[in-house]
N, C-alpha and C positions, 0 to 999 in steps of 0.2 A: 689398742685392740680390746674389744669388749670381751668379757669372760666367755661368752658363747662362741665367739670367733676363735678365741684362744683354744678352746676345747676342740673345735673342729680342726684347727691347724694341727693339734697334737695327734688327732686320729689319722689325718692324712700323712703326717710324717711317720707315724707308727706303721701305716700300711705300706708306704714307699720303702721304708727300711726293711720290712719283711719281704717286700717284692725283690729287692736286690739280694738279700740273704738267701731266699729260697729259689731265686733264679739259679743260683749256684747249687744249692743242696738238692732240690728236686730234680734238676737236670742230672746231677751226679747219681742220684738214686735210680733214675730212669735208665741210665746207660751202664750202671756199675756191673751188673751181671754179664752184660754183653762184653764189656771191656775185660772183665776177669776171665771169661771163657777163653778169650784170646791170649791171656797170660798164663793159663794153667799148664802149658807145656814148657814153662820156664821154671825158675826156682820159687816162684810165687805159687802158693797153694791155698788161697783163700776162697771163700764163697760169698757172693753178694747177698744171697738169702740169709746165710748164717750171720753175716755182719749186721744186717737189718734186724734180725731176731735179737741179737745182743743189744743193739741200740734201743729197741723198744722195750726189751725186758728190763734193762737198767733204767730207762726212762720211767717205766711204770713204778718201780721201787723208789726212785728218787722223788717222785711226786709226794711221798710221805713227808719229806723234809723241805721241799721247795717253798711252801708258804713261809716257813721260818726264815729261810735264806732271804726271800723278798722282804719280809718284815724287818730284817736287820739292814740289808744293803739298799733297799728301795728298788722300785721297778726299773728305773732308768739304768742304774749301775749294773743291776742283775742282767739286763738285756745286753749291755756292752760286753761284759765278761763272757756271757754265753755265745755271743757272736764270734768272739775270738776262737773259741773251741770249735765252732762250726767250720771256720776257715782252716784250722789245723787239720781237721778230718779230710776236707777236700784236697788239701795240699799233699796228703799221703799218696794220692794216686799219681802224682808227678813222677815219683820214683818208688813204687810200692814194694813193701816187704810184708810178709805175713804177720809178724809180731806187731809191727807198727799199725797195720790195718786193724787188727782186732783190739789193740790197746786204745786207739783213737775211737773205736766204736763204743768202748766203755765210757770214755770221757764225754763224748757227744751225747750219750744217753742222759748223763747227769745234767749237762748244759741245757738240753732240750726241755727237761722238766722245769728248770728255773726260768728259761726263756718264755715258755707258754704260760706259766703261772703269772709272771710279771706282765705279760701281754694282756691277760684277762683282767688283772688288777688295773692296768693303765686304761684299758677300754672302759671299764666301769667307772673309774674316777672321772673320766672325761665325758660321761654320759649321764642322762637321767631317764626317768620313766618314759618320757616322750621321744627321746632321741636314741635310745639303745638299739632299736630296730634299724634305724637309718645308719647309725655308726657301725653296727655289725656288718651291714651290707657293704658299706664303703670300704671298711677294712678288708673284708673277704675278697671283694673285687680287685683291690690293689694287690693283695697277697697273691692271688691266683694269676695275676698278670705274669708272674714269674714263670709259669708253665709255658707261656707263649714265647718269650724272648729266648730263653735257653735252648728250647727244643727247635726253634726256628734255625738257630745256628747249627745244631746237630743235623738237621734235615739237609741243609745245603753243603755242609762240610763233609758229610759221610755219603753223599749221593753216589751211587754206583759202586760203593766199597763192599766187598765181602769179607775183608779182614781189616782189623783196626791196627795200624802200625804204631810203633813206639813214638814216632814223631807226632802222629795224629793225637795220641793220648796225651802227651805232654802239652801240646798246644792248647787243647781243650781245658785241661785241668789247671794250667797256669792262669788262663783267662777266668775260669770259675772262681779260683782263689781270690783274685783281685776284686771281682764283683762282690763276693761275700764280705770282704773287708770294707768296701764302700758302704754296704748296708749297715755294718757294725758302727762305722763312724757317724752315720746319720742319726743314730739313737741319741747323740749328744744334743740334737736340735729340739728334742721334746722339752717343752717348758713345764716347770713345776706348777702345780695348782696351789692356790692359797688354802690355808686351813679352813674347813667348813663346819667346825663344831659349833654347837649352839652357844649363845652368850652365857658366860659364867663357867664354861668348860675350857680351861687353859686359854683364856682370852688374851693373855699377854704374850706378845711376840717373843719376848725374852724367855718366858717360861717354856714356850714351845721349843725354842732352840736348845735350851738347857736340857729339857726332857729328852729330846730326840738324840742328843749327844751322849746321854748317859748309857754306859755299857750295861748297867743293871736293868734299865728300862728296855733296852733292845732285847736282852735275854728274856725278859718277861713277855715281850711282844712275840718273840719266837716261840716260846712255850705255849702261849695262848693261841697262836695260829695253828700249831700242831694239834692241840686239844680240839680246836674248832673243826679241823679237817676230819678228825675221827668222829666227832659228834654229827657233822653233816652227812657223813657216809651212810649213817643208819636212819636218816629221815626217809619217809615214804616217797617224797618227790624225787630225791636223789637216787634212790634204789630203782624207781621206775625209769628215770632218765638214763640210768646206767645201761639198760638194755639197748636203747637207741644209740647211745654212745659206743657200745660194743660193736654195733653194726657199722658205724662210721670207721672204726678201727680196721675191720675186715676189708671194707671197701678201699680204704687208704692203701693198704698193702696191695690190693689187687690192681688198682689203676696206677700206682706209683712204682711198682716193681714187677709184678707178674705179667700184666697185660703187654707191656712193652717187650718183655722177654719172649712172650708167645708170638708176637708179630715178627720179631727178629729171627725166630726159629723156623718159620714157614718157608721152605725152599721154593714152593710154587709161586711165591711173590717175586721170584727172580732176583736180579741185581739190586732191586730197590728195597729189599727186606730190612737192611740196616738203617737206611735213611727214613724208612717208614716209622721207625721208633720215634724219631724226632717229630714227624708229622702227627703221629698219634698224640704225643705230648702237647703239641700246639692246639689240637682240637679239644683235648681235655681242658686245657686252659681257656679256650673260647667258651666252653660250656660253663666253667666255673665263673668267669668274668661276667657272662651274660646273666647267670643266676644271681650272683652277688649284686650286680647293678640293678636288676629289676626288683628283687625282693628287698633290697636295702633302700635305694633311692626313692622307690614308689611306695614305701611301707605305710606312709601316712594316709594313703588312699584305700588301704585294706581294712575293711570293717569286719572281716571274718576271722581275724587272728592268724595264728601260725599253722593250724591244722591243714588247710587246703594246700599250702606250700609243701608240707611234709608228704601229703598224699600224692601230689604231683611228683615229688622226688622218688617215692617208692615205685610208682607206675613207670616212670622213665627208666629206672634201674632194672625193673623186671623185663621190660622190652629189650634193653641192652643185653641182659644175661641170656635171654632167649636167642637173640641173633648171634651172640658169641658162641653159644652152644652149637648152633648149626654151622657156623662159619669156620671155627678154629679146631684143628686136630686135638684130640684129648691129651696127647703126650707133649704138646707144645711147651708147657711150663717147665718140663724136666728133660727136654731134648738135649742131646750132646752137642758139641761144637759144630758138627756137620749139619745140624738142623734136622727137620723131619719132613719126609715126603708123604706122610699120611694125609688123608682128607677126612672131614667130619661128614655131615649130611648134605653138604653142597660143596661145589668147587670153591676153595678159598677166594674171597673177593676183597680186594684192597679198599674198595669204596665202602663196603659194609663194615670192615674193620675200623676205618677212620670215623664213620658215622657212629659206631658204638663208643668210640673214644669221647666224642662230643656228648653223647647221652650219659656216660659215666661222670663226666665233669659237671653237667647240668644237675643231675640227681644229687651228686655230692654237695653242691652248693646249696640246694634246697635244705638238706639236713643240717649242715654246719651253720648256716646263717641263722636258722631258727633255734638251734641249740645254744649258740652264743647269745642270742636275744633273750631266750627264756631264762638262762642262767643269770644274765645281768639283771633281769627283772626280778627274779625270785630271791636272789642273794646279793642285792646291791650293797648290803652292809658287810658281807663276808665273801667278797669277790675272789680274793686270793685262794682261800681254802676250797671254794666251790669249783674254780677253774682247775685247781690241782687235782681234785677228784675226777673231773671230766677227763683230763689228760691221762690220769692214772688208768682209768678203765679203757680209754681209747688205745693207749700205747701197749697195755698188756695184751689186748686182743690183736693188735697189729703184730706183736712179737710172736704170739701163737700162730698167726696166719703165715708169717714169714717162715716159721719153722716147718709147718706142714706143707708149705709150697715146694720144699725140697723133695717131697715124696708123693703128694696127692695129684692125681690126674685132674684135668680141667673140670670135668663134669662134677666131681665131688666138691671142688672149691666153689663152684657156682651154686650148688645145692645148699651148702652151709650158709652162704650169703642170703639166699632166698628165705630160708627158715628164720634166721636171726633178724633179717630186715622186716619180715611180716610181724613178728612179735614186738620189735622195736617201734614200729609205727603205732601199734595199739597202745603201748605204754606211754608214748609221747602224747597221743590224743588224750589220755586220761589226765596227765599232768596239766595240759593246756586247758582242758575244761574246768579243772579246779582253779587254775590261775584266773580264768575269765570270770568265774563266779566270785572270787575274792575281790577282783577289781570292781565289779558291779556293786558288790556289797558295800564298798566304801565310797560309792558315789561317783566313780570315774567312768568316763565314756570309753568303752572298749573299741577304740577306733584305730589303734596302731599296733603293729607287732613289735 
């Protein structure tokens, strides 16, 4: 197998592994609040929103150390261990207790930081300037296929149900735990890349082996990774991209937790309200896969860079927010177990609700594929620290959004996303224009994203 084929193989395995892992986790997140609402008249007194807020809060703090962990353990082993913790979190729902639920939320927050830093490192190692756009799109399309498969099961399994029984819950979460473990095992198939240092730099294989096994060297690499993370945080490009990243964190919270809860709370949807949560997740996934496929696989034909795709993403999201504002009752995110009988500015429409799910997924893929691409391009030599900062900002904003989702009406949540999305688009444009100018200055053709 040629080096280029080997790299593409690694990207595909990375994407498929994440697809299995997040088929379990994203489906879990999408239905968690609905399941927990049906548990809260028992001894269990947890909140899905609070759990997600803990996860993303710990996630954001853990990104300060995750580059050091990846530097010591390597990206492959880091992803395997992280995947085990994801599986444990999902398994808690089989027989939930409040203390185990919140404890698992803390541990998965740490694991998520390590997982995503290792993913960014692995993506960059297996890409170059010409393939980073394609590889980002391939990875994103495979990852977001997870939204399709898990939610398809929820749609059919919960069709016509107004209450989720103990048997229903256990069946779903046992299946999701097994699926997440399959994704974890697949990480072992990723093949290590040969050392790519210039001649004269540790060119002896025995020297490399000896160096990498040295505890002192590993500690030095860990400290260096931490210092580099702090240094990169204050660069102009990273600070500008952080506004765009913050927006993706808010949107992540909305489509992965809040919007499904809103749909499940609208009593005017009738007996389909719970199964519609699964259908919503499916169409979010369709939007994500379509965006990842188009903007990744066709990236070589794009001579205009990343900005038009990000512009498409913000326009698509603004249309979705406008329709959701008119279609969904304002109290839907915080409605009680009985749901809400309120209406917004139109009679709630299932078709409009599901169309908005598709738009949310499509717009999210526009932003995330281009953020992965530009980070891999700008920080090819410092991929682990760069992706750690990306996830730090994204996760802390997701944590804040999950926290205020317990209290804010729908209109205020939409307004926050509109304002942050507008400024995030402008800051992305600024960084992309500078990246294009730098590429032209060194004589490269600006023909791929």
